[in-house]
C-alpha positions as CSV (number, residue, x, y, z in Angstrom):
1,M,-13.0,-42.3,192.9
2,G,-15.3,-41.7,195.9
3,G,-18.4,-41.4,193.4
4,R,-17.5,-44.4,191.3
5,F,-18.6,-47.4,193.2
6,P,-22.3,-45.8,194.7
7,R,-22.5,-45.4,191.0
8,V,-21.6,-49.2,189.9
9,A,-24.0,-50.1,192.9
10,R,-27.1,-48.4,191.3
11,T,-26.4,-49.6,188.3
12,W,-26.5,-53.2,189.8
13,L,-29.7,-52.3,191.3
14,A,-31.0,-51.1,188.1
15,V,-30.2,-54.8,186.4
16,L,-31.4,-56.8,189.2
17,G,-34.6,-54.9,189.5
18,V,-34.9,-55.4,185.4
19,A,-34.3,-59.2,186.0
20,F,-36.5,-59.6,188.9
21,G,-39.5,-57.8,186.6
22,V,-38.8,-60.2,184.1
23,S,-39.1,-63.5,186.3
24,L,-42.7,-62.2,187.5
25,V,-44.2,-61.7,184.0
26,L,-42.8,-65.1,182.6
27,P,-44.9,-67.1,184.8
28,A,-47.7,-65.1,184.5
29,A,-48.1,-64.7,181.0
30,P,-49.6,-68.8,180.7
31,A,-52.0,-68.2,183.3
32,A,-53.4,-65.0,182.0
33,A,-53.6,-67.2,178.6
34,H,-56.0,-70.0,179.8
35,N,-58.8,-69.3,180.9
36,S,-61.0,-71.7,183.7
37,L,-64.2,-72.5,185.0
38,S,-64.8,-70.6,188.2
39,G,-68.4,-72.2,188.8
40,S,-71.5,-74.2,188.1
41,N,-75.3,-74.7,188.6
42,P,-75.6,-77.5,190.0
43,A,-72.4,-77.5,191.6
44,N,-69.4,-80.0,191.0
45,G,-70.6,-83.3,193.0
46,A,-74.1,-82.1,194.2
47,R,-76.9,-84.3,194.5
48,I,-80.2,-82.9,193.3
49,A,-83.5,-84.3,193.6
50,T,-85.1,-82.4,191.0
51,A,-83.6,-81.9,187.5
52,P,-83.0,-77.8,186.4
53,E,-84.2,-76.8,183.0
54,L,-80.7,-75.1,182.3
55,I,-77.2,-76.4,183.6
56,E,-75.1,-73.0,183.9
57,L,-71.4,-73.0,184.1
58,R,-69.0,-69.9,184.9
59,F,-65.9,-69.2,183.6
60,L,-63.0,-66.6,184.5
61,A,-63.1,-64.7,181.0
62,K,-65.7,-64.8,178.3
63,P,-65.5,-68.0,176.2
64,N,-65.8,-68.0,172.6
65,P,-68.7,-69.7,171.2
66,G,-66.9,-70.5,168.0
67,T,-64.3,-72.4,170.1
68,T,-66.2,-73.8,172.9
69,K,-67.8,-77.3,173.0
70,I,-70.0,-78.6,175.7
71,T,-71.2,-82.3,176.3
72,V,-74.2,-83.7,178.8
73,T,-74.2,-87.5,179.2
74,G,-76.5,-89.2,181.9
75,P,-76.2,-92.9,183.1
76,D,-75.2,-95.8,180.5
77,N,-73.4,-92.5,178.2
78,V,-77.1,-91.1,177.3
79,A,-76.5,-87.7,175.9
80,A,-78.9,-85.5,177.8
81,L,-78.3,-82.1,176.3
82,D,-81.4,-80.5,174.9
83,G,-80.8,-77.8,172.5
84,E,-77.6,-75.5,171.8
85,P,-76.0,-73.8,174.6
86,T,-76.3,-70.0,174.9
87,F,-73.2,-67.9,175.9
88,S,-73.8,-64.5,178.1
89,G,-70.7,-62.6,179.1
90,T,-68.8,-65.3,181.4
91,R,-71.7,-67.6,181.6
92,V,-73.2,-70.6,179.5
93,R,-76.1,-71.9,179.6
94,I,-77.2,-75.5,178.6
95,P,-80.6,-76.9,178.1
96,F,-80.9,-80.2,180.0
97,A,-82.9,-83.1,179.1
98,P,-82.9,-85.3,182.1
99,G,-83.4,-89.4,181.9
100,K,-83.5,-91.7,184.7
101,A,-81.4,-91.2,188.1
102,G,-77.7,-91.5,188.3
103,L,-74.5,-89.7,187.5
104,Y,-74.6,-86.8,185.2
105,I,-71.4,-85.4,183.5
106,V,-71.1,-81.7,181.8
107,G,-68.3,-81.9,179.7
108,Y,-66.3,-78.8,178.3
109,Q,-63.7,-77.7,176.1
110,L,-62.6,-74.1,175.6
111,G,-60.2,-72.4,173.1
112,S,-57.3,-70.2,174.4
113,A,-54.8,-67.6,173.5
114,D,-51.7,-69.5,173.3
115,G,-53.9,-72.2,171.1
116,H,-53.9,-75.1,173.6
117,P,-57.4,-76.6,174.4
118,I,-58.5,-76.2,178.1
119,K,-60.7,-79.1,179.2
120,G,-62.8,-80.1,182.6
121,E,-66.0,-81.5,183.3
122,V,-68.4,-81.1,186.2
123,R,-70.5,-83.9,188.0
124,F,-73.7,-84.2,189.8
125,T,-76.1,-86.7,190.6
126,L,-79.8,-87.0,190.1
127,T,-81.5,-88.8,192.7
128,T,-85.2,-89.0,191.0
129,G,-85.5,-89.8,187.2
130,T,-88.2,-88.5,184.9
131,P,-91.3,-90.2,185.6
132,A,-92.0,-92.5,182.4
133,E,-95.3,-92.5,180.5
134,S,-98.3,-93.8,181.7
135,P,-99.3,-96.8,179.9
136,S,-102.7,-96.5,177.7
137,P,-105.9,-97.6,179.0
138,S,-106.7,-101.1,179.3
139,A,-109.2,-102.8,177.2
140,A,-112.4,-103.9,179.0
141,A,-112.7,-106.8,181.6
142,P,-113.9,-109.9,180.3
143,E,-117.0,-111.0,181.3
144,S,-117.4,-113.1,184.5
145,V,-117.6,-116.9,184.2
146,P,-119.0,-119.1,186.7
147,P,-117.0,-120.8,188.5
148,S,-115.9,-124.2,188.0
149,D,-115.9,-127.3,190.2
150,A,-112.0,-128.0,189.9
151,P,-110.0,-125.8,192.5
152,S,-108.4,-122.9,191.1
153,A,-104.6,-121.7,192.2
154,A,-104.0,-118.7,194.5
155,A,-102.6,-116.0,192.2
156,P,-99.3,-115.1,193.5
157,S,-98.9,-111.3,194.5
158,S,-96.6,-109.1,192.4
159,A,-93.4,-107.6,193.9
160,A,-93.3,-104.2,194.7
161,A,-90.8,-102.2,192.4
162,T,-88.2,-100.9,194.3
163,P,-86.9,-97.4,193.0
164,E,-83.4,-97.3,191.8
165,G,-81.0,-96.1,193.7
166,A,-79.0,-93.2,193.7
167,G,-75.5,-92.4,192.1
168,S,-72.3,-93.0,194.3
169,A,-70.4,-89.9,195.6
170,V,-68.5,-88.3,192.7
171,P,-65.0,-87.2,192.5
172,A,-64.2,-83.5,191.8
173,A,-64.0,-82.3,188.5
174,S,-60.8,-82.1,186.7
175,E,-59.3,-79.7,184.4
176,S,-56.3,-80.1,182.5
177,T,-54.0,-77.3,180.4
178,D,-51.5,-77.8,177.9
179,G,-48.0,-76.5,177.2
180,G,-45.8,-74.2,178.9
181,P,-44.3,-70.4,178.8
182,P,-44.5,-69.7,174.6
183,G,-41.0,-68.9,173.4
184,W,-40.9,-65.5,172.7
185,L,-41.4,-64.5,176.4
186,W,-38.1,-66.3,176.9
187,A,-36.6,-64.5,174.0
188,L,-37.5,-61.4,175.1
189,G,-36.4,-62.0,179.0
190,G,-32.8,-62.9,178.0
191,G,-32.8,-59.8,175.6
192,V,-33.8,-57.7,178.6
193,L,-30.8,-59.3,180.6
194,L,-28.3,-59.1,178.0
195,V,-28.9,-55.3,177.4
196,S,-28.4,-54.7,180.9
197,A,-25.4,-56.7,181.0
198,A,-23.7,-54.6,178.2
199,A,-25.1,-51.5,180.0
200,V,-23.0,-52.4,183.4
201,G,-20.1,-53.3,181.4
202,F,-20.2,-50.1,179.5
203,A,-20.7,-47.9,182.9
204,V,-17.5,-50.0,184.4
205,R,-15.5,-49.2,181.7
206,R,-16.8,-45.7,181.2
207,R,-15.7,-45.3,185.0
208,R,-12.1,-46.9,184.5
209,A,-11.4,-44.8,181.9
210,G,-12.0,-41.6,183.8
211,T,-10.0,-42.4,186.7
């Protein structure tokens, strides 16, 4: 009798330890199945005067080129992607074709192990647009004509062009993931708990039969 209760207590402690371990595994599994953005260049929310040749996205895990989609849009929703992205480990480099000054949005969509896509975006503001093409040389100036007796009206002065203002501050990047824990993880946790409970019951009946 004296050794019965310590043995039962040890059995219950083992069951509780298994249950605690399962509770830690279940929430962690979905997070491990999802990749996410860890950084970018330009950084999200940055304001830059010089446009980079490449935009770089950095992720926690290596993205799959076959299931990764990248878009770059500028002011007036004009596409600013200048070629196919290149993948190098956890980094994706995107050729950038800047237009006029304003807000640029880099959107991405990643595949995940559980089949749920991961979407997000990086926003930055280009404060200086790409210069417009210089006009072609004008034709030769017309020959001067003798002044007439009638008074000529003064030519109006041209107004100076004002540069386009920079875009307003941009919000933080959004990223969404869909879906909860996979069903097989819940089934695994339930099975472990059932087996542990059966082991405890068997141990208790065996001790009673021995007494």
